[in-house]
TITI-248935 format. One record per atom (N, C-alpha, C, O): residue in three letters; x negated, y, z. Coordinates in pm, whole numbers, padded with zeros to 5 digits, always signed. Layout:
alaXYZ...
//
This chain:
met-06474+09031+10203met-06553+09120+10284met-06644+09202+10192met-06708+09147+10102ala-06649+09332+10215ala-06730+09419+10132ala-06878+09403+10165ala-06916+09386+10281glu-06959+09407+10062glu-07103+09396+10083glu-07157+09532+10126glu-07107+09635+10083pro-07259+09532+10211pro-07316+09660+10254pro-07376+09733+10135pro-07439+09673+10048arg-07356+09862+10133arg-07409+09944+10025arg-07558+09970+10049arg-07597+10015+10157thr-07638+09941+09950thr-07781+09967+09964thr-07810+10107+09910thr-07757+10148+09808val-07895+10177+09981val-07932+10311+09942val-08069+10303+09876val-08164+10250+09935pro-08081+10355+09754pro-08212+10350+09689pro-08311+10438+09766pro-08271+10535+09831pro-08439+10407+09758pro-08537+10490+09828pro-08540+10631+09770pro-08513+10652+09651arg-08572+10726+09852arg-08586+10864+09804arg-08700+10870+09702arg-08790+10786+09701arg-08691+10970+09616arg-08793+10991+09514arg-08863+11124+09544arg-08798+11229+09548val-08993+11119+09566val-09072+11239+09593val-09158+11266+09470val-09237+11181+09428thr-09142+11384+09413thr-09221+11425+09296thr-09317+11533+09341thr-09278+11630+09406val-09444+11516+09307val-09547+11613+09343val-09613+11662+09215val-09668+11583+09138val-09607+11794+09192val-09678+11855+09079val-09803+11919+09138val-09795+12009+09222his-09919+11871+09092his-10045+11917+09149his-10130+11986+09044his-10106+11973+08924ala-10229+12059+09092ala-10321+12132+09004ala-10464+12090+09037ala-10492+12049+09149pro-10553+12100+08940pro-10694+12066+08965pro-10754+12157+09072pro-10727+12277+09076gly-10836+12098+09159gly-10906+12176+09261gly-10817+12230+09372gly-10859+12320+09446cys-10697+12177+09387cys-10601+12226+09486cys-10614+12144+09615cys-10578+12027+09618his-10666+12206+09721his-10684+12130+09845his-10551+12101+09914his-10540+12002+09985phe-10449+12186+09894phe-10315+12155+09947phe-10258+12032+09877phe-10185+11954+09938cys-10292+12014+09750cys-10246+11897+09674cys-10309+11770+09729cys-10241+11669+09747asp-10439+11776+09755asp-10508+11660+09813asp-10449+11626+09950asp-10428+11509+09982asp-10421+11729+10029asp-10362+11709+10161asp-10223+11645+10150asp-10189+11556+10228ala-10144+11691+10053ala-10008+11636+10035ala-10016+11489+09996ala-09937+11408+10046glu-10107+11453+09908glu-10119+11313+09868glu-10160+11226+09987glu-10113+11113+10000gln-10249+11277+10071gln-10289+11203+10192gln-10170+11187+10286gln-10147+11079+10340ala-10094+11295+10305ala-09976+11291+10393ala-09873+11191+10341ala-09813+11118+10420leu-09852+11188+10211leu-09755+11093+10154leu-09802+10950+10175leu-09721+10861+10200gly-09932+10927+10165gly-09985+10794+10193gly-09960+10754+10337gly-09924+10639+10365asp-09978+10848+10429asp-09951+10821+10571asp-09803+10793+10594asp-09767+10699+10665leu-09716+10874+10533leu-09571+10858+10551leu-09520+10729+10488leu-09418+10674+10531ala-09589+10681+10385ala-09547+10557+10318ala-09558+10437+10411ala-09497+10333+10386arg-09635+10450+10520arg-09643+10342+10619arg-09521+10339+10709arg-09494+10239+10775glu-09447+10451+10712glu-09328+10462+10797glu-09197+10451+10721glu-09097+10401+10774phe-09196+10498+10597phe-09071+10510+10520phe-09088+10452+10380phe-09197+10450+10323ala-08976+10404+10327ala-08975+10357+10188ala-08934+10474+10099ala-08825+10529+10114phe-09020+10512+10007phe-08989+10615+09909phe-09079+10597+09788phe-09186+10538+09798asp-09033+10647+09675asp-09110+10640+09552asp-09179+10774+09531asp-09120+10878+09557val-09302+10771+09483val-09378+10894+09457val-09410+10901+09309val-09453+10803+09248arg-09388+11019+09253arg-09428+11045+09114arg-09522+11164+09119arg-09483+11273+09161leu-09646+11145+09075leu-09745+11252+09070leu-09753+11304+08927leu-09769+11227+08832leu-09742+11436+08913leu-09753+11499+08783leu-09856+11610+08789leu-09858+11687+08885asp-09939+11619+08689asp-10034+11729+08679asp-09962+11850+08619asp-09873+11834+08535val-10000+11969+08662val-09939+12090+08607val-09965+12102+08456val-09890+12168+08385gly-10073+12038+08408gly-10103+12040+08265gly-10015+11947+08183gly-10010+11958+08061asp-09946+11856+08249asp-09851+11766+08182asp-09726+11847+08149asp-09681+11925+08233pro-09669+11831+08033pro-09549+11908+07998pro-09434+11893+08099pro-09361+11988+08124arg-09420+11774+08157arg-09313+11755+08257arg-09344+11834+08383arg-09254+11894+08443gly-09470+11834+08425gly-09510+11910+08542gly-09494+12059+08521gly-09442+12130+08608ala-09537+12107+08405ala-09525+12250+08373ala-09378+12292+08369ala-09344+12402+08414ala-09292+12206+08316ala-09149+12238+08309ala-09089+12249+08449ala-09006+12337+08474leu-09129+12162+08540leu-09079+12167+08677leu-09125+12294+08749leu-09049+12356+08823val-09251+12332+08727val-09303+12454+08789val-09224+12575+08738val-09188+12663+08817ala-09197+12580+08609ala-09120+12690+08552ala-08976+12690+08604ala-08921+12795+08637glu-08916+12573+08611glu-08778+12562+08656glu-08761+12606+08801glu-08662+12671+08836his-08857+12572+08886his-08845+12600+09030his-08923+12724+09073his-08925+12758+09192his-08986+12793+08977his-09061+12917+09004his-09158+12898+09121his-09166+12982+09211ala-09232+12788+09118ala-09324+12755+09226ala-09441+12855+09229ala-09515+12866+09132pro-09457+12927+09341pro-09566+13024+09350pro-09700+12962+09386pro-09805+13022+09365met-09697+12838+09442met-09819+12770+09485met-09808+12621+09455met-09701+12570+09422phe-09922+12554+09467phe-09926+12409+09450phe-09958+12344+09583phe-10026+12404+09666pro-09911+12223+09602pro-09829+12144+09512pro-09682+12185+09520pro-09634+12232+09623leu-09613+12165+09410leu-09467+12174+09409leu-09417+12036+09447leu-09458+11936+09388val-09330+12029+09546val-09278+11900+09592val-09126+11901+09580val-09059+11990+09630leu-09074+11799+09512leu-08930+11779+09498leu-08893+11649+09569leu-08970+11553+09566val-08778+11647+09630val-08726+11523+09689val-08592+11497+09623val-08501+11580+09630asp-08580+11382+09559asp-08459+11347+09484asp-08424+11457+09385asp-08307+11493+09370asp-08527+11509+09317asp-08515+11611+09212asp-08474+11748+09261asp-08448+11837+09180ala-08467+11770+09392ala-08434+11901+09447ala-08560+11962+09509ala-08643+11890+09565phe-08574+12095+09499phe-08689+12164+09557phe-08702+12129+09704phe-08604+12129+09779phe-08825+12097+09746phe-08853+12073+09887phe-08952+12176+09939phe-08928+12239+10042ser-09066+12192+09868ser-09166+12288+09915ser-09262+12322+09803ser-09271+12254+09701ala-09336+12432+09826ala-09447+12472+09739ala-09557+12522+09831ala-09530+12600+09923gly-09679+12478+09807gly-09788+12512+09897gly-09810+12399+09997gly-09780+12283+09968arg-09861+12434+10113arg-09890+12331+10215arg-09764+12252+10246arg-09659+12309+10273leu-09776+12119+10242leu-09663+12029+10265leu-09622+12033+10412leu-09705+12006+10499pro-09495+12066+10443pro-09449+12062+10581pro-09419+11917+10622pro-09309+11866+10599arg-09517+11853+10683arg-09509+11709+10714arg-09392+11674+10805arg-09322+11576+10780gly-09371+11753+10909gly-09261+11723+11002gly-09126+11733+10935gly-09040+11648+10956lys-09109+11834+10854lys-08983+11852+10780lys-08961+11734+10684lys-08849+11684+10673leu-09067+11690+10616leu-09054+11578+10524leu-09027+11449+10600leu-08946+11367+10557arg-09093+11430+10714arg-09069+11310+10796arg-08922+11304+10838arg-08860+11198+10830arg-08866+11417+10883arg-08725+11420+10923arg-08634+11389+10805arg-08537+11315+10819leu-08665+11446+10688leu-08583+11423+10569leu-08589+11277+10526leu-08486+11218+10491leu-08707+11219+10527leu-08720+11079+10486leu-08648+10985+10583leu-08612+10874+10546gly-08628+11029+10705gly-08560+10948+10803gly-08408+10955+10793gly-08339+10882+10865thr-08356+11040+10706thr-08212+11051+10688thr-08169+10972+10566thr-08251+10936+10481val-08040+10946+10557val-07983+10877+10441val-07980+10976+10325val-07945+11092+10343ala-08017+10930+10206ala-08019+11017+10089ala-07882+11075+10061ala-07780+11006+10068ser-07882+11204+10029ser-07758+11271+09989ser-07794+11380+09890ser-07909+11424+09889pro-07700+11425+09805pro-07732+11524+09704pro-07787+11653+09760pro-07868+11718+09694ala-07746+11694+09880ala-07790+11822+09936ala-07916+11809+10020ala-07960+11908+10078ala-07974+11690+10028ala-08083+11666+10122ala-08203+11757+10099ala-08267+11798+10196gly-08236+11789+09977gly-08356+11871+09952gly-08326+12016+09929gly-08413+12089+09882ala-08206+12061+09960ala-08168+12199+09933ala-08259+12297+10007ala-08307+12269+10117arg-08282+12411+09944arg-08363+12516+10005arg-08291+12564+10124arg-08339+12653+10194
//
């Protein structure tokens, strides 16, 4: 009998900037969503070379830049409902597509 396939938790990456109130709001929203869904969060400062590289790669016009499973999800105010729906689905390569 085949064992059930386990799906790893989604990975949410947030690139934030100092003094960014949308960034603070996104971190609060992720804390709230963590009570409903299993996902990993990686916070990166825009001053960190990895954060700066992601901003350049995704041409983020605002902060925070949010990626889900390494795919662009949003920039600016976090769309909580959209993220809640995405976290409720099974991970797939196209899940975070623009």
